[in-house]
C-alpha positions in Angstrom: -0.6 1.0 -7.0 -0.9 0.3 -3.3 1.4 -2.0 -1.4 0.0 -5.3 -0.2 1.7 -5.6 3.2 0.2 -9.0 4.0 1.6 -10.5 0.8 5.0 -8.7 1.3 5.2 -10.2 4.8 4.3 -13.7 3.6 6.8 -13.6 0.7 9.7 -11.9 2.4 9.6 -10.8 6.0 8.4 -14.1 7.4 11.4 -16.0 6.0 13.8 -17.4 8.6 16.8 -15.5 7.2 15.0 -12.2 7.2 13.6 -12.8 10.7 17.2 -13.4 12.0 18.5 -10.4 10.2 15.8 -8.2 11.7 16.5 -9.6 15.2 20.2 -8.8 14.8 19.4 -5.2 13.7 17.2 -4.8 16.8 20.1 -6.2 18.9 22.5 -3.7 17.3 20.3 -0.8 18.5 20.3 -2.3 22.0 24.0 -2.5 21.9 24.4 1.1 20.9 21.9 2.1 23.6 24.0 0.2 26.2 27.1 2.0 25.0 25.4 5.4 25.3 25.6 6.2 21.7 21.8 6.4 21.1 18.7 6.9 23.2 15.0 6.2 23.1 13.3 8.4 20.5 16.6 9.0 18.6 15.7 9.5 14.9 19.0 8.2 13.6 19.7 4.6 12.4 22.3 2.2 13.6 24.4 1.4 10.5 26.5 -1.7 10.0 29.7 -0.5 8.2 30.2 -3.8 6.4 26.4 -4.1 5.6 26.2 -7.4 7.5 23.4 -7.2 10.1 24.9 -10.3 11.8 28.2 -8.5 12.6 27.3 -6.6 15.8 30.9 -5.8 16.9 30.9 -2.3 18.4 33.7 -1.4 15.9 31.3 -2.3 13.0 28.4 -0.1 14.3 27.8 3.6 13.8 25.0 6.0 14.0 23.8 7.6 10.8 20.9 9.7 9.6 18.1 7.7 8.1 18.6 9.4 4.8 22.2 8.5 4.5 21.9 5.0 5.9 19.0 4.0 3.6 20.4 5.5 0.4 23.8 3.9 0.3 24.6 1.3 -2.2 
């Protein structure tokens, strides 16, 4: 069964909470880039240690492989 991306966006990704969370994840990557811990084209993810995308304190951010970051919990 194929994914219906348009429906998925309408039902989930366009919600205000999800939009804010996505913006904060993007901001976390910018913070890590500013700190020199990542670079453009880096294949790793920025992970939030407490799983809260709104907590962008440098002590809460770390770089992880995509496999490890997306498989936890």
